[in-house]
C-alpha positions as CSV (number, residue, x, y, z in Angstrom):
1,M,49.6,-2.0,12.3
2,L,47.6,-2.3,15.6
3,R,47.8,1.3,16.4
4,S,45.8,1.9,13.2
5,L,43.5,-1.0,14.4
6,L,42.8,0.5,17.9
7,L,42.2,4.2,16.2
8,V,39.4,3.1,14.3
9,P,37.2,2.2,17.5
10,V,38.1,5.4,19.0
11,L,37.2,7.5,16.6
12,A,33.9,5.8,16.1
13,I,33.3,6.5,19.7
14,V,34.3,9.9,19.5
15,A,32.1,10.6,16.3
16,G,29.0,8.9,18.1
17,G,29.7,10.9,21.2
18,A,30.0,14.4,19.1
19,W,26.3,13.0,17.2
20,Y,24.9,12.3,20.5
21,A,25.8,15.6,22.2
22,Y,25.0,17.8,19.3
23,P,21.9,19.7,20.5
24,G,20.6,20.6,16.7
25,T,19.2,23.8,15.8
26,P,16.2,25.4,18.2
27,L,13.4,26.6,16.7
28,P,13.5,30.6,16.5
29,A,12.2,32.2,19.6
30,G,8.5,33.0,19.6
31,T,7.7,30.8,16.7
32,R,4.0,29.7,16.2
33,I,3.7,26.1,14.2
34,D,1.0,26.4,12.0
35,S,0.7,22.9,10.4
36,L,2.8,19.7,10.8
37,R,3.4,17.3,8.4
38,V,4.7,13.6,9.1
39,Y,6.7,11.6,6.4
40,K,6.5,7.8,8.0
41,S,8.6,6.0,5.7
42,E,11.3,8.8,5.9
43,R,10.9,8.8,9.9
44,R,10.8,12.6,9.5
45,M,8.2,15.5,10.9
46,D,8.2,19.1,9.0
47,V,6.9,21.6,11.1
48,Y,5.6,24.7,9.0
49,A,5.2,28.5,10.0
50,G,4.4,31.2,7.6
51,G,3.7,28.6,4.9
52,G,7.4,27.3,4.8
53,V,9.4,24.3,6.7
54,V,10.8,26.0,9.8
55,K,12.4,22.8,11.3
56,T,12.7,18.8,10.6
57,Y,12.6,16.6,13.5
58,W,13.6,13.0,13.0
59,I,11.0,10.7,14.9
60,A,10.0,7.0,16.0
61,L,6.7,5.5,15.4
62,G,4.5,2.6,16.2
63,Q,6.3,-0.7,16.2
64,E,4.2,-1.7,12.9
65,P,5.3,1.1,11.1
66,V,4.1,0.3,7.8
67,G,0.6,1.0,6.8
68,D,-2.5,2.9,8.1
69,K,-3.9,2.2,11.7
70,Q,-6.9,0.0,11.4
71,Y,-7.6,-1.1,15.2
72,Q,-6.7,-0.7,18.6
73,G,-3.5,-2.7,19.3
74,D,-2.0,-2.9,15.9
75,M,0.9,-0.8,16.8
76,R,0.6,1.3,13.7
77,T,0.9,5.1,13.4
78,P,-2.5,6.3,11.7
79,E,-2.3,8.1,8.5
80,G,-4.7,10.9,7.4
81,R,-5.5,14.3,8.3
82,Y,-6.0,15.2,12.0
83,T,-5.4,18.1,14.4
84,I,-3.6,19.1,17.6
85,N,-6.5,18.6,20.4
86,D,-4.6,18.7,23.7
87,K,-1.4,18.9,25.8
88,N,-0.4,17.2,28.7
89,P,2.7,18.5,30.7
90,N,2.4,15.3,33.1
91,S,2.4,12.6,30.4
92,G,4.0,9.5,31.3
93,Y,6.2,10.7,28.3
94,H,7.5,13.8,29.4
95,K,4.9,15.6,27.7
96,N,2.8,15.3,24.7
97,L,0.6,16.8,22.1
98,G,-2.9,14.8,21.4
99,I,-3.6,14.1,17.8
100,S,-7.5,13.7,17.1
101,Y,-7.5,10.0,15.9
102,P,-10.0,8.4,15.4
103,N,-11.6,10.4,12.7
104,D,-15.0,9.2,10.9
105,A,-13.0,7.3,8.4
106,D,-11.1,5.7,10.8
107,R,-14.1,4.5,13.3
108,K,-15.7,3.3,10.0
109,E,-12.8,1.3,8.7
110,A,-12.5,-0.3,12.4
111,R,-16.0,-1.0,12.8
112,A,-15.9,-3.2,9.6
113,L,-13.1,-5.0,11.1
114,G,-15.1,-5.7,14.3
115,K,-12.9,-3.9,16.4
116,S,-12.4,-0.5,18.2
117,P,-10.3,2.2,16.5
118,G,-8.7,3.1,19.7
119,G,-7.3,6.4,20.4
120,D,-4.6,7.9,22.5
121,I,-2.4,8.8,19.7
122,K,0.4,11.4,20.5
123,I,3.4,13.3,19.7
124,H,5.5,12.6,23.0
125,G,8.9,12.5,24.4
126,L,10.6,9.6,25.9
127,P,9.4,7.4,28.8
128,N,9.5,9.6,32.2
129,G,13.1,8.6,33.7
130,R,14.5,7.8,30.4
131,G,15.2,10.9,28.8
132,Y,18.8,10.3,28.8
133,I,18.3,8.0,25.9
134,G,18.0,11.0,23.8
135,K,18.2,10.7,20.0
136,L,19.4,7.2,20.3
137,H,15.4,6.1,20.4
138,R,15.2,6.7,17.1
139,Q,17.2,3.8,15.9
140,S,13.9,1.5,16.0
141,D,10.3,2.0,16.2
142,W,8.9,1.5,19.3
143,T,5.6,3.2,20.2
144,W,2.3,2.0,20.5
145,G,1.1,3.8,17.4
146,C,2.2,7.4,18.6
147,I,5.0,9.5,17.2
148,A,7.9,10.1,19.2
149,V,10.8,12.6,19.5
150,T,13.6,13.2,22.4
151,D,12.4,15.5,25.3
152,E,14.1,18.7,24.2
153,E,11.9,18.5,21.0
154,V,8.4,17.6,22.7
155,D,9.4,20.5,25.0
156,E,9.9,22.8,21.7
157,L,7.0,21.4,20.2
158,Y,4.4,22.0,23.3
159,E,5.4,25.6,23.3
160,A,5.0,26.1,19.9
161,V,2.0,24.4,18.7
162,P,-1.3,25.7,19.5
163,I,-4.2,23.2,20.1
164,G,-6.2,23.2,16.8
165,T,-3.2,22.8,14.5
166,P,-3.3,20.3,11.5
167,I,-1.3,17.6,11.3
168,E,-1.3,15.7,8.3
169,I,0.2,11.8,8.6
170,R,1.7,10.5,5.2
171,P,2.7,7.0,4.4
């Protein structure tokens, strides 16, 4: 009986280690992404090439994930249609791809609240020096409104997503 009880946590540790270490399927070499779509409620980002989904990434969001971003500091991830407008290889979060938030509607909404819409919304990796966290970062929403992936995943996206690529962020 004691042996059986000890076996359960050992198997759980082995299974968890295998999940953590499993690298996932990389994008095919030379892939150029032509659009991205985020499903906030599912913590999922699909990337498209040639009209079809070529890969799905599991993501973390802003600390207040429900609802559209309304103003700077609300910890929400925006919803709407934007573009990738920048790439930074020297980010405080490994690398990042800039998202063109805020648009005119976002600015108008924030102004109606008497607030700044903010900006600086990115798809980024993990904080520098913390890449070892890997997939475990997905266990909670921890960003200030950005979309977080692992360092390996942001490396892949950085190479495959051109500036000007459309991104749609859905609830």
